[in-house]
PQR file of N, CA, C, O and H, with PARSE charges and radii, in Angstrom:
ATOM      1  N   UNK A   1     225.327  44.332  62.689 -0.4000 1.5000
ATOM      2  CA  UNK A   1     226.118  43.571  64.017 -0.0000 2.0000
ATOM      3  C   UNK A   1     227.767  43.095  63.147  0.5500 1.7000
ATOM      4  O   UNK A   1     228.882  43.172  63.661 -0.5500 1.4000
ATOM      5  N   UNK A   2     227.533  42.752  62.135 -0.4000 1.5000
ATOM      6  CA  UNK A   2     228.657  42.320  61.342 -0.0000 2.0000
ATOM      7  C   UNK A   2     229.882  43.875  61.552  0.5500 1.7000
ATOM      8  O   UNK A   2     231.106  43.835  61.675 -0.5500 1.4000
ATOM      9  H   UNK A   2     226.627  42.689  61.717  0.4000 1.0000
ATOM     10  N   UNK A   3     229.259  44.707  61.534 -0.4000 1.5000
ATOM     11  CA  UNK A   3     230.311  46.062  61.113 -0.0000 2.0000
ATOM     12  C   UNK A   3     230.749  45.835  62.623  0.5500 1.7000
ATOM     13  O   UNK A   3     231.947  45.714  62.880 -0.5500 1.4000
ATOM     14  H   UNK A   3     228.264  44.740  61.434  0.4000 1.0000
ATOM     15  N   UNK A   4     229.748  45.775  63.667 -0.4000 1.5000
ATOM     16  CA  UNK A   4     230.356  45.926  65.226 -0.0000 2.0000
ATOM     17  C   UNK A   4     231.563  44.873  65.531  0.5500 1.7000
ATOM     18  O   UNK A   4     232.646  45.135  66.054 -0.5500 1.4000
ATOM     19  H   UNK A   4     228.775  45.873  63.458  0.4000 1.0000
ATOM     20  N   UNK A   5     231.104  43.645  65.078 -0.4000 1.5000
ATOM     21  CA  UNK A   5     232.011  42.375  65.167 -0.0000 2.0000
ATOM     22  C   UNK A   5     233.738  43.096  64.539  0.5500 1.7000
ATOM     23  O   UNK A   5     234.758  43.136  65.226 -0.5500 1.4000
ATOM     24  H   UNK A   5     230.224  43.432  64.653  0.4000 1.0000
ATOM     25  N   UNK A   6     233.641  43.450  63.492 -0.4000 1.5000
ATOM     26  CA  UNK A   6     234.638  44.108  62.514 -0.0000 2.0000
ATOM     27  C   UNK A   6     235.171  45.204  63.267  0.5500 1.7000
ATOM     28  O   UNK A   6     236.397  45.246  63.168 -0.5500 1.4000
ATOM     29  H   UNK A   6     232.812  43.418  62.934  0.4000 1.0000
ATOM     30  N   UNK A   7     234.601  46.256  64.106 -0.4000 1.5000
ATOM     31  CA  UNK A   7     235.033  47.466  64.580 -0.0000 2.0000
ATOM     32  C   UNK A   7     235.801  46.466  66.232  0.5500 1.7000
ATOM     33  O   UNK A   7     236.877  46.927  66.616 -0.5500 1.4000
ATOM     34  H   UNK A   7     233.605  46.222  64.187  0.4000 1.0000
ATOM     35  N   UNK A   8     235.363  45.516  66.866 -0.4000 1.5000
ATOM     36  CA  UNK A   8     236.130  45.253  68.221 -0.0000 2.0000
ATOM     37  C   UNK A   8     237.210  44.453  67.567  0.5500 1.7000
ATOM     38  O   UNK A   8     238.310  44.739  68.041 -0.5500 1.4000
ATOM     39  H   UNK A   8     234.490  45.142  66.554  0.4000 1.0000
ATOM     40  N   UNK A   9     237.265  43.240  66.318 -0.4000 1.5000
ATOM     41  CA  UNK A   9     238.125  42.936  66.059 -0.0000 2.0000
ATOM     42  C   UNK A   9     239.365  44.186  65.624  0.5500 1.7000
ATOM     43  O   UNK A   9     240.385  44.307  66.302 -0.5500 1.4000
ATOM     44  H   UNK A   9     236.371  43.008  65.933  0.4000 1.0000
ATOM     45  N   UNK A  10     239.169  44.791  64.777 -0.4000 1.5000
ATOM     46  CA  UNK A  10     240.067  45.882  64.576 -0.0000 2.0000
ATOM     47  C   UNK A  10     240.836  46.355  65.532  0.5500 1.7000
ATOM     48  O   UNK A  10     242.065  46.332  65.470 -0.5500 1.4000
ATOM     49  H   UNK A  10     238.340  44.693  64.226  0.4000 1.0000
ATOM     50  N   UNK A  11     239.977  46.959  66.775 -0.4000 1.5000
ATOM     51  CA  UNK A  11     240.074  47.376  68.153 -0.0000 2.0000
ATOM     52  C   UNK A  11     241.465  46.643  68.660  0.5500 1.7000
ATOM     53  O   UNK A  11     242.665  46.905  68.750 -0.5500 1.4000
ATOM     54  H   UNK A  11     238.979  46.978  66.825  0.4000 1.0000
ATOM     55  N   UNK A  12     240.424  45.406  68.973 -0.4000 1.5000
ATOM     56  CA  UNK A  12     241.638  44.522  69.414 -0.0000 2.0000
ATOM     57  C   UNK A  12     242.884  44.451  69.116  0.5500 1.7000
ATOM     58  O   UNK A  12     243.766  44.803  69.900 -0.5500 1.4000
ATOM     59  H   UNK A  12     239.450  45.193  68.899  0.4000 1.0000
ATOM     60  N   UNK A  13     243.155  43.873  67.661 -0.4000 1.5000
ATOM     61  CA  UNK A  13     244.249  43.872  66.989 -0.0000 2.0000
ATOM     62  C   UNK A  13     245.566  45.193  67.515  0.5500 1.7000
ATOM     63  O   UNK A  13     246.699  45.025  67.968 -0.5500 1.4000
ATOM     64  H   UNK A  13     242.439  43.587  67.025  0.4000 1.0000
ATOM     65  N   UNK A  14     244.747  46.548  67.187 -0.4000 1.5000
ATOM     66  CA  UNK A  14     245.328  48.013  67.890 -0.0000 2.0000
ATOM     67  C   UNK A  14     245.869  47.728  68.949  0.5500 1.7000
ATOM     68  O   UNK A  14     247.074  47.815  69.187 -0.5500 1.4000
ATOM     69  H   UNK A  14     243.827  46.684  66.819  0.4000 1.0000
ATOM     70  N   UNK A  15     245.045  47.373  69.651 -0.4000 1.5000
ATOM     71  CA  UNK A  15     245.497  47.144  71.168 -0.0000 2.0000
ATOM     72  C   UNK A  15     246.415  45.898  71.356  0.5500 1.7000
ATOM     73  O   UNK A  15     246.528  45.597  72.545 -0.5500 1.4000
ATOM     74  H   UNK A  15     244.066  47.303  69.458  0.4000 1.0000
ATOM     75  N   UNK A  16     246.870  45.364  70.785 -0.4000 1.5000
ATOM     76  CA  UNK A  16     247.787  43.914  70.882 -0.0000 2.0000
ATOM     77  C   UNK A  16     249.425  44.511  70.024  0.5500 1.7000
ATOM     78  O   UNK A  16     250.615  44.319  70.274 -0.5500 1.4000
ATOM     79  H   UNK A  16     246.779  45.609  69.820  0.4000 1.0000
ATOM     80  N   UNK A  17     248.617  45.351  68.863 -0.4000 1.5000
ATOM     81  CA  UNK A  17     249.675  45.648  68.492 -0.0000 2.0000
ATOM     82  C   UNK A  17     250.646  46.835  69.200  0.5500 1.7000
ATOM     83  O   UNK A  17     251.831  47.012  68.920 -0.5500 1.4000
ATOM     84  H   UNK A  17     247.651  45.507  68.661  0.4000 1.0000
ATOM     85  N   UNK A  18     249.866  47.601  70.180 -0.4000 1.5000
ATOM     86  CA  UNK A  18     250.194  48.909  71.119 -0.0000 2.0000
ATOM     87  C   UNK A  18     250.920  47.858  72.020  0.5500 1.7000
ATOM     88  O   UNK A  18     252.138  48.007  71.915 -0.5500 1.4000
ATOM     89  H   UNK A  18     248.903  47.457  70.408  0.4000 1.0000
ATOM     90  N   UNK A  19     250.651  47.060  72.690 -0.4000 1.5000
ATOM     91  CA  UNK A  19     251.108  46.466  74.033 -0.0000 2.0000
ATOM     92  C   UNK A  19     252.144  45.720  73.167  0.5500 1.7000
ATOM     93  O   UNK A  19     253.127  46.279  73.653 -0.5500 1.4000
ATOM     94  H   UNK A  19     249.662  46.939  72.775  0.4000 1.0000
ATOM     95  N   UNK A  20     252.680  44.863  72.233 -0.4000 1.5000
ATOM     96  CA  UNK A  20     254.053  44.546  71.730 -0.0000 2.0000
ATOM     97  C   UNK A  20     254.749  45.625  71.549  0.5500 1.7000
ATOM     98  O   UNK A  20     255.974  45.605  71.668 -0.5500 1.4000
ATOM     99  H   UNK A  20     251.882  44.409  71.837  0.4000 1.0000
ATOM    100  N   UNK A  21     254.159  46.588  71.275 -0.4000 1.5000
ATOM    101  CA  UNK A  21     255.484  47.957  70.749 -0.0000 2.0000
ATOM    102  C   UNK A  21     256.004  48.228  72.254  0.5500 1.7000
ATOM    103  O   UNK A  21     257.195  48.214  72.563 -0.5500 1.4000
ATOM    104  H   UNK A  21     253.163  46.605  71.178  0.4000 1.0000
ATOM    105  N   UNK A  22     255.166  48.424  72.955 -0.4000 1.5000
ATOM    106  CA  UNK A  22     255.559  48.632  74.299 -0.0000 2.0000
ATOM    107  C   UNK A  22     256.834  47.441  74.846  0.5500 1.7000
ATOM    108  O   UNK A  22     258.014  47.611  75.152 -0.5500 1.4000
ATOM    109  H   UNK A  22     254.198  48.435  72.704  0.4000 1.0000
ATOM    110  N   UNK A  23     256.250  46.615  74.813 -0.4000 1.5000
ATOM    111  CA  UNK A  23     257.112  45.260  75.122 -0.0000 2.0000
ATOM    112  C   UNK A  23     258.545  45.504  74.330  0.5500 1.7000
ATOM    113  O   UNK A  23     259.609  45.385  74.939 -0.5500 1.4000
ATOM    114  H   UNK A  23     255.291  46.477  74.566  0.4000 1.0000
ATOM    115  N   UNK A  24     258.494  45.856  72.923 -0.4000 1.5000
ATOM    116  CA  UNK A  24     259.905  46.289  72.666 -0.0000 2.0000
ATOM    117  C   UNK A  24     260.357  47.271  73.195  0.5500 1.7000
ATOM    118  O   UNK A  24     261.527  47.102  73.538 -0.5500 1.4000
ATOM    119  H   UNK A  24     257.630  45.953  72.428  0.4000 1.0000
ATOM    120  N   UNK A  25     259.737  48.761  73.544 -0.4000 1.5000
ATOM    121  CA  UNK A  25     260.706  49.517  73.914 -0.0000 2.0000
ATOM    122  C   UNK A  25     260.872  48.993  75.528  0.5500 1.7000
ATOM    123  O   UNK A  25     262.019  49.352  75.796 -0.5500 1.4000
ATOM    124  H   UNK A  25     258.786  48.898  73.265  0.4000 1.0000
ATOM    125  N   UNK A  26     260.542  48.597  76.248 -0.4000 1.5000
ATOM    126  CA  UNK A  26     261.034  47.846  77.587 -0.0000 2.0000
ATOM    127  C   UNK A  26     261.972  47.158  77.668  0.5500 1.7000
ATOM    128  O   UNK A  26     262.794  47.151  78.585 -0.5500 1.4000
ATOM    129  H   UNK A  26     259.611  48.305  76.031  0.4000 1.0000
ATOM    130  N   UNK A  27     261.951  46.292  76.413 -0.4000 1.5000
ATOM    131  CA  UNK A  27     263.122  45.350  76.235 -0.0000 2.0000
ATOM    132  C   UNK A  27     264.658  46.072  75.831  0.5500 1.7000
ATOM    133  O   UNK A  27     265.791  45.650  76.065 -0.5500 1.4000
ATOM    134  H   UNK A  27     261.283  46.298  75.668  0.4000 1.0000
ATOM    135  N   UNK A  28     264.184  47.402  75.088 -0.4000 1.5000
ATOM    136  CA  UNK A  28     265.485  47.980  74.812 -0.0000 2.0000
ATOM    137  C   UNK A  28     265.639  48.950  75.777  0.5500 1.7000
ATOM    138  O   UNK A  28     266.847  49.140  75.913 -0.5500 1.4000
ATOM    139  H   UNK A  28     263.264  47.745  74.897  0.4000 1.0000
ATOM    140  N   UNK A  29     265.073  49.574  76.426 -0.4000 1.5000
ATOM    141  CA  UNK A  29     265.449  50.498  77.608 -0.0000 2.0000
ATOM    142  C   UNK A  29     265.906  49.725  78.620  0.5500 1.7000
ATOM    143  O   UNK A  29     266.664  50.347  79.364 -0.5500 1.4000
ATOM    144  H   UNK A  29     264.091  49.420  76.315  0.4000 1.0000
ATOM    145  N   UNK A  30     265.696  48.433  78.963 -0.4000 1.5000
ATOM    146  CA  UNK A  30     266.327  47.486  79.996 -0.0000 2.0000
ATOM    147  C   UNK A  30     267.523  47.036  79.612  0.5500 1.7000
ATOM    148  O   UNK A  30     268.196  46.515  80.502 -0.5500 1.4000
ATOM    149  H   UNK A  30     265.080  47.928  78.358  0.4000 1.0000
ATOM    150  N   UNK A  31     267.965  47.087  78.575 -0.4000 1.5000
ATOM    151  CA  UNK A  31     269.162  46.422  77.828 -0.0000 2.0000
ATOM    152  C   UNK A  31     270.041  47.812  77.831  0.5500 1.7000
ATOM    153  O   UNK A  31     271.114  47.696  78.423 -0.5500 1.4000
ATOM    154  H   UNK A  31     267.418  47.510  77.852  0.4000 1.0000
ATOM    155  N   UNK A  32     269.847  48.740  77.429 -0.4000 1.5000
ATOM    156  CA  UNK A  32     270.718  49.725  76.978 -0.0000 2.0000
ATOM    157  C   UNK A  32     270.823  50.094  78.881  0.5500 1.7000
ATOM    158  O   UNK A  32     272.018  50.165  79.164 -0.5500 1.4000
ATOM    159  H   UNK A  32     268.975  48.835  76.948  0.4000 1.0000
ATOM    160  N   UNK A  33     270.048  50.296  79.980 -0.4000 1.5000
ATOM    161  CA  UNK A  33     270.048  50.651  81.391 -0.0000 2.0000
ATOM    162  C   UNK A  33     270.891  49.780  82.127  0.5500 1.7000
ATOM    163  O   UNK A  33     271.345  50.109  83.223 -0.5500 1.4000
ATOM    164  H   UNK A  33     269.077  50.238  79.750  0.4000 1.0000
ATOM    165  N   UNK A  34     271.174  48.477  81.487 -0.4000 1.5000
ATOM    166  CA  UNK A  34     272.141  47.284  81.816 -0.0000 2.0000
ATOM    167  C   UNK A  34     273.585  47.554  81.297  0.5500 1.7000
ATOM    168  O   UNK A  34     274.700  47.475  81.812 -0.5500 1.4000
ATOM    169  H   UNK A  34     270.806  48.209  80.596  0.4000 1.0000
ATOM    170  N   UNK A  35     273.087  47.926  79.996 -0.4000 1.5000
ATOM    171  CA  UNK A  35     274.540  48.127  79.165 -0.0000 2.0000
ATOM    172  C   UNK A  35     275.471  49.244  79.742  0.5500 1.7000
ATOM    173  O   UNK A  35     276.697  49.162  79.821 -0.5500 1.4000
ATOM    174  H   UNK A  35     272.181  47.990  79.578  0.4000 1.0000
ATOM    175  N   UNK A  36     274.655  50.358  80.156 -0.4000 1.5000
ATOM    176  CA  UNK A  36     275.143  51.668  80.978 -0.0000 2.0000
ATOM    177  C   UNK A  36     275.340  51.449  82.550  0.5500 1.7000
ATOM    178  O   UNK A  36     275.582  52.365  83.336 -0.5500 1.4000
ATOM    179  H   UNK A  36     273.659  50.425  80.092  0.4000 1.0000
ATOM    180  N   UNK A  37     275.174  49.836  82.961 -0.4000 1.5000
ATOM    181  CA  UNK A  37     275.377  49.892  84.609 -0.0000 2.0000
ATOM    182  C   UNK A  37     274.573  50.391  85.394  0.5500 1.7000
ATOM    183  O   UNK A  37     274.743  50.308  86.610 -0.5500 1.4000
ATOM    184  H   UNK A  37     274.978  49.092  82.322  0.4000 1.0000
ATOM    185  N   UNK A  38     273.229  51.191  84.684 -0.4000 1.5000
ATOM    186  CA  UNK A  38     272.467  51.734  85.804 -0.0000 2.0000
ATOM    187  C   UNK A  38     272.005  50.576  86.390  0.5500 1.7000
ATOM    188  O   UNK A  38     271.947  49.459  85.877 -0.5500 1.4000
ATOM    189  H   UNK A  38     273.090  51.258  83.696  0.4000 1.0000
ATOM    190  N   UNK A  39     271.596  51.003  87.779 -0.4000 1.5000
ATOM    191  CA  UNK A  39     270.906  49.369  88.599 -0.0000 2.0000
ATOM    192  C   UNK A  39     272.289  49.139  89.306  0.5500 1.7000
ATOM    193  O   UNK A  39     272.127  48.742  90.460 -0.5500 1.4000
ATOM    194  H   UNK A  39     271.643  51.911  88.196  0.4000 1.0000
ATOM    195  N   UNK A  40     273.459  49.261  88.980 -0.4000 1.5000
ATOM    196  CA  UNK A  40     274.576  48.567  89.720 -0.0000 2.0000
ATOM    197  C   UNK A  40     275.011  49.309  90.805  0.5500 1.7000
ATOM    198  O   UNK A  40     276.062  48.902  91.299 -0.5500 1.4000
ATOM    199  H   UNK A  40     273.591  49.584  88.042  0.4000 1.0000
ATOM    200  N   UNK A  41     274.384  50.509  91.437 -0.4000 1.5000
ATOM    201  CA  UNK A  41     274.602  51.652  92.567 -0.0000 2.0000
ATOM    202  C   UNK A  41     274.273  50.637  93.452  0.5500 1.7000
ATOM    203  O   UNK A  41     275.280  50.106  93.922 -0.5500 1.4000
ATOM    204  H   UNK A  41     273.530  50.839  91.035  0.4000 1.0000
ATOM    205  N   UNK A  42     272.952  50.057  93.949 -0.4000 1.5000
ATOM    206  CA  UNK A  42     272.594  49.477  95.008 -0.0000 2.0000
ATOM    207  C   UNK A  42     272.145  47.958  94.586  0.5500 1.7000
ATOM    208  O   UNK A  42     271.256  47.601  93.813 -0.5500 1.4000
ATOM    209  H   UNK A  42     272.135  50.488  93.567  0.4000 1.0000
ATOM    210  N   UNK A  43     272.957  47.281  95.270 -0.4000 1.5000
ATOM    211  CA  UNK A  43     272.484  45.511  94.492 -0.0000 2.0000
ATOM    212  C   UNK A  43     270.963  45.277  94.646  0.5500 1.7000
ATOM    213  O   UNK A  43     270.827  44.101  94.309 -0.5500 1.4000
ATOM    214  H   UNK A  43     273.679  47.570  95.898  0.4000 1.0000
ATOM    215  N   UNK A  44     269.778  45.752  94.965 -0.4000 1.5000
ATOM    216  CA  UNK A  44     268.935  45.096  95.347 -0.0000 2.0000
ATOM    217  C   UNK A  44     268.005  45.825  93.684  0.5500 1.7000
ATOM    218  O   UNK A  44     267.359  45.127  92.903 -0.5500 1.4000
ATOM    219  H   UNK A  44     269.888  46.708  95.239  0.4000 1.0000
ATOM    220  N   UNK A  45     268.217  47.256  93.564 -0.4000 1.5000
ATOM    221  CA  UNK A  45     267.894  47.546  92.223 -0.0000 2.0000
ATOM    222  C   UNK A  45     268.644  46.994  90.956  0.5500 1.7000
ATOM    223  O   UNK A  45     268.163  47.145  89.833 -0.5500 1.4000
ATOM    224  H   UNK A  45     268.742  47.823  94.199  0.4000 1.0000
ATOM    225  N   UNK A  46     269.673  46.438  91.141 -0.4000 1.5000
ATOM    226  CA  UNK A  46     270.758  45.984  90.185 -0.0000 2.0000
ATOM    227  C   UNK A  46     269.846  44.455  89.975  0.5500 1.7000
ATOM    228  O   UNK A  46     269.335  44.236  88.877 -0.5500 1.4000
ATOM    229  H   UNK A  46     270.064  46.315  92.053  0.4000 1.0000
ATOM    230  N   UNK A  47     269.709  43.512  91.040 -0.4000 1.5000
ATOM    231  CA  UNK A  47     268.377  42.576  91.120 -0.0000 2.0000
ATOM    232  C   UNK A  47     267.782  42.408  90.456  0.5500 1.7000
ATOM    233  O   UNK A  47     267.713  41.530  89.596 -0.5500 1.4000
ATOM    234  H   UNK A  47     270.124  43.690  91.932  0.4000 1.0000
ATOM    235  N   UNK A  48     266.830  43.744  90.861 -0.4000 1.5000
ATOM    236  CA  UNK A  48     265.313  44.078  90.064 -0.0000 2.0000
ATOM    237  C   UNK A  48     265.339  44.497  88.340  0.5500 1.7000
ATOM    238  O   UNK A  48     264.457  44.218  87.529 -0.5500 1.4000
ATOM    239  H   UNK A  48     266.886  44.457  91.560  0.4000 1.0000
ATOM    240  N   UNK A  49     266.561  45.209  88.084 -0.4000 1.5000
ATOM    241  CA  UNK A  49     266.920  45.509  86.562 -0.0000 2.0000
ATOM    242  C   UNK A  49     267.070  43.924  86.158  0.5500 1.7000
ATOM    243  O   UNK A  49     266.486  43.478  85.171 -0.5500 1.4000
ATOM    244  H   UNK A  49     267.278  45.437  88.744  0.4000 1.0000
ATOM    245  N   UNK A  50     267.894  43.115  86.992 -0.4000 1.5000
ATOM    246  CA  UNK A  50     268.042  41.709  85.987 -0.0000 2.0000
ATOM    247  C   UNK A  50     266.823  40.948  85.630  0.5500 1.7000
ATOM    248  O   UNK A  50     266.561  40.594  84.480 -0.5500 1.4000
ATOM    249  H   UNK A  50     268.369  43.477  87.794  0.4000 1.0000
ATOM    250  N   UNK A  51     266.037  40.698  86.745 -0.4000 1.5000
ATOM    251  CA  UNK A  51     264.520  40.211  86.895 -0.0000 2.0000
ATOM    252  C   UNK A  51     263.874  40.609  86.036  0.5500 1.7000
ATOM    253  O   UNK A  51     263.497  39.761  85.228 -0.5500 1.4000
ATOM    254  H   UNK A  51     266.250  40.986  87.679  0.4000 1.0000
ATOM    255  N   UNK A  52     263.410  42.195  85.789 -0.4000 1.5000
ATOM    256  CA  UNK A  52     262.823  42.776  84.721 -0.0000 2.0000
ATOM    257  C   UNK A  52     263.253  42.203  83.157  0.5500 1.7000
ATOM    258  O   UNK A  52     262.481  41.682  82.351 -0.5500 1.4000
ATOM    259  H   UNK A  52     263.716  42.883  86.446  0.4000 1.0000
ATOM    260  N   UNK A  53     264.446  42.410  83.011 -0.4000 1.5000
ATOM    261  CA  UNK A  53     265.488  41.905  81.634 -0.0000 2.0000
ATOM    262  C   UNK A  53     265.019  40.516  81.451  0.5500 1.7000
ATOM    263  O   UNK A  53     264.800  40.049  80.333 -0.5500 1.4000
ATOM    264  H   UNK A  53     265.073  42.833  83.666  0.4000 1.0000
ATOM    265  N   UNK A  54     264.907  40.043  82.241 -0.4000 1.5000
ATOM    266  CA  UNK A  54     264.808  38.495  81.745 -0.0000 2.0000
ATOM    267  C   UNK A  54     263.395  38.416  81.388  0.5500 1.7000
ATOM    268  O   UNK A  54     263.212  38.043  80.229 -0.5500 1.4000
ATOM    269  H   UNK A  54     265.085  40.423  83.149  0.4000 1.0000
ATOM    270  N   UNK A  55     262.275  38.683  82.119 -0.4000 1.5000
ATOM    271  CA  UNK A  55     261.253  38.593  82.117 -0.0000 2.0000
ATOM    272  C   UNK A  55     261.001  39.272  80.990  0.5500 1.7000
ATOM    273  O   UNK A  55     260.218  38.733  80.208 -0.5500 1.4000
ATOM    274  H   UNK A  55     262.425  38.986  83.060  0.4000 1.0000
ATOM    275  N   UNK A  56     261.572  40.577  80.622 -0.4000 1.5000
ATOM    276  CA  UNK A  56     261.045  41.183  79.314 -0.0000 2.0000
ATOM    277  C   UNK A  56     261.344  40.497  77.858  0.5500 1.7000
ATOM    278  O   UNK A  56     260.616  40.555  76.867 -0.5500 1.4000
ATOM    279  H   UNK A  56     262.208  41.015  81.257  0.4000 1.0000
ATOM    280  N   UNK A  57     263.028  39.608  78.031 -0.4000 1.5000
ATOM    281  CA  UNK A  57     263.023  38.742  77.113 -0.0000 2.0000
ATOM    282  C   UNK A  57     262.249  37.711  76.875  0.5500 1.7000
ATOM    283  O   UNK A  57     261.868  37.614  75.709 -0.5500 1.4000
ATOM    284  H   UNK A  57     263.619  39.561  78.836  0.4000 1.0000
ATOM    285  N   UNK A  58     261.802  36.693  77.819 -0.4000 1.5000
ATOM    286  CA  UNK A  58     260.843  35.905  78.051 -0.0000 2.0000
ATOM    287  C   UNK A  58     259.549  36.339  77.587  0.5500 1.7000
ATOM    288  O   UNK A  58     258.529  35.650  77.560 -0.5500 1.4000
ATOM    289  H   UNK A  58     262.112  36.772  78.766  0.4000 1.0000
ATOM    290  N   UNK A  59     259.641  37.225  77.320 -0.4000 1.5000
ATOM    291  CA  UNK A  59     257.829  37.797  76.889 -0.0000 2.0000
ATOM    292  C   UNK A  59     258.149  37.918  75.462  0.5500 1.7000
ATOM    293  O   UNK A  59     257.508  37.296  74.615 -0.5500 1.4000
ATOM    294  H   UNK A  59     260.470  37.785  77.342  0.4000 1.0000
ATOM    295  N   UNK A  60     259.004  38.607  75.206 -0.4000 1.5000
ATOM    296  CA  UNK A  60     259.498  39.409  73.699 -0.0000 2.0000
ATOM    297  C   UNK A  60     259.885  37.643  72.586  0.5500 1.7000
ATOM    298  O   UNK A  60     259.922  37.733  71.358 -0.5500 1.4000
ATOM    299  H   UNK A  60     259.525  39.112  75.894  0.4000 1.0000
ATOM    300  N   UNK A  61     260.078  36.501  73.167 -0.4000 1.5000
ATOM    301  CA  UNK A  61     260.719  35.589  72.681 -0.0000 2.0000
ATOM    302  C   UNK A  61     259.363  34.803  72.585  0.5500 1.7000
ATOM    303  O   UNK A  61     259.403  34.166  71.533 -0.5500 1.4000
ATOM    304  H   UNK A  61     260.048  36.428  74.164  0.4000 1.0000
ATOM    305  N   UNK A  62     258.278  34.600  73.189 -0.4000 1.5000
ATOM    306  CA  UNK A  62     257.196  34.604  73.867 -0.0000 2.0000
ATOM    307  C   UNK A  62     256.008  34.679  72.356  0.5500 1.7000
ATOM    308  O   UNK A  62     255.277  33.912  71.730 -0.5500 1.4000
ATOM    309  H   UNK A  62     258.245  35.118  74.044  0.4000 1.0000
ATOM    310  N   UNK A  63     256.382  35.974  72.338 -0.4000 1.5000
ATOM    311  CA  UNK A  63     255.697  36.759  71.338 -0.0000 2.0000
ATOM    312  C   UNK A  63     255.799  36.832  69.831  0.5500 1.7000
ATOM    313  O   UNK A  63     254.950  36.854  68.940 -0.5500 1.4000
ATOM    314  H   UNK A  63     256.976  36.598  72.846  0.4000 1.0000
ATOM    315  N   UNK A  64     257.074  36.863  69.841 -0.4000 1.5000
ATOM    316  CA  UNK A  64     258.026  36.328  68.315 -0.0000 2.0000
ATOM    317  C   UNK A  64     257.508  35.318  67.819  0.5500 1.7000
ATOM    318  O   UNK A  64     256.931  35.346  66.731 -0.5500 1.4000
ATOM    319  H   UNK A  64     257.764  36.846  70.564  0.4000 1.0000
ATOM    320  N   UNK A  65     257.678  33.906  68.791 -0.4000 1.5000
ATOM    321  CA  UNK A  65     257.293  32.404  68.215 -0.0000 2.0000
ATOM    322  C   UNK A  65     255.482  32.419  68.063  0.5500 1.7000
ATOM    323  O   UNK A  65     254.864  31.920  67.123 -0.5500 1.4000
ATOM    324  H   UNK A  65     258.147  33.883  69.675  0.4000 1.0000
ATOM    325  N   UNK A  66     254.853  33.157  69.299 -0.4000 1.5000
ATOM    326  CA  UNK A  66     253.464  33.106  68.495 -0.0000 2.0000
ATOM    327  C   UNK A  66     253.257  33.783  67.400  0.5500 1.7000
ATOM    328  O   UNK A  66     252.242  33.544  66.746 -0.5500 1.4000
ATOM    329  H   UNK A  66     255.355  33.563  70.062  0.4000 1.0000
ATOM    330  N   UNK A  67     254.197  34.788  66.971 -0.4000 1.5000
ATOM    331  CA  UNK A  67     253.301  35.918  66.064 -0.0000 2.0000
ATOM    332  C   UNK A  67     252.763  36.882  66.549  0.5500 1.7000
ATOM    333  O   UNK A  67     251.998  37.584  65.888 -0.5500 1.4000
ATOM    334  H   UNK A  67     255.022  34.982  67.502  0.4000 1.0000
ATOM    335  N   UNK A  68     253.055  37.115  67.814 -0.4000 1.5000
ATOM    336  CA  UNK A  68     251.983  38.546  68.241 -0.0000 2.0000
ATOM    337  C   UNK A  68     252.741  39.540  67.551  0.5500 1.7000
ATOM    338  O   UNK A  68     252.079  40.488  67.129 -0.5500 1.4000
ATOM    339  H   UNK A  68     253.677  36.545  68.350  0.4000 1.0000
ATOM    340  N   UNK A  69     253.954  39.553  67.337 -0.4000 1.5000
ATOM    341  CA  UNK A  69     254.469  40.869  66.502 -0.0000 2.0000
ATOM    342  C   UNK A  69     253.928  41.153  65.208  0.5500 1.7000
ATOM    343  O   UNK A  69     254.246  40.397  64.289 -0.5500 1.4000
ATOM    344  H   UNK A  69     254.492  38.783  67.679  0.4000 1.0000
ATOM    345  N   UNK A  70     253.212  42.052  64.996 -0.4000 1.5000
ATOM    346  CA  UNK A  70     252.819  42.528  63.340 -0.0000 2.0000
ATOM    347  C   UNK A  70     253.612  43.913  63.521  0.5500 1.7000
ATOM    348  O   UNK A  70     253.830  44.429  64.618 -0.5500 1.4000
ATOM    349  H   UNK A  70     252.953  42.666  65.742  0.4000 1.0000
ATOM    350  N   UNK A  71     254.041  44.479  62.184 -0.4000 1.5000
ATOM    351  CA  UNK A  71     254.603  45.486  62.246 -0.0000 2.0000
ATOM    352  C   UNK A  71     253.176  46.326  61.218  0.5500 1.7000
ATOM    353  O   UNK A  71     253.236  47.525  60.945 -0.5500 1.4000
ATOM    354  H   UNK A  71     253.864  44.060  61.294  0.4000 1.0000
TER
END
């Protein structure tokens, strides 16, 4: 029984680490796209990039402050 609980905890930590890493990848991609001006062709796309960028930054800050990012 204890081994199953430990396995579940390890699996949950592993998945959390993957999600946090994906978040950082998304933040990096959006910042690069914003710096290169991608999304500036269409106003709607540019607005969407801004919204997604802001959401990604907020999520990154929350993850950092709550200790969600573990190497």
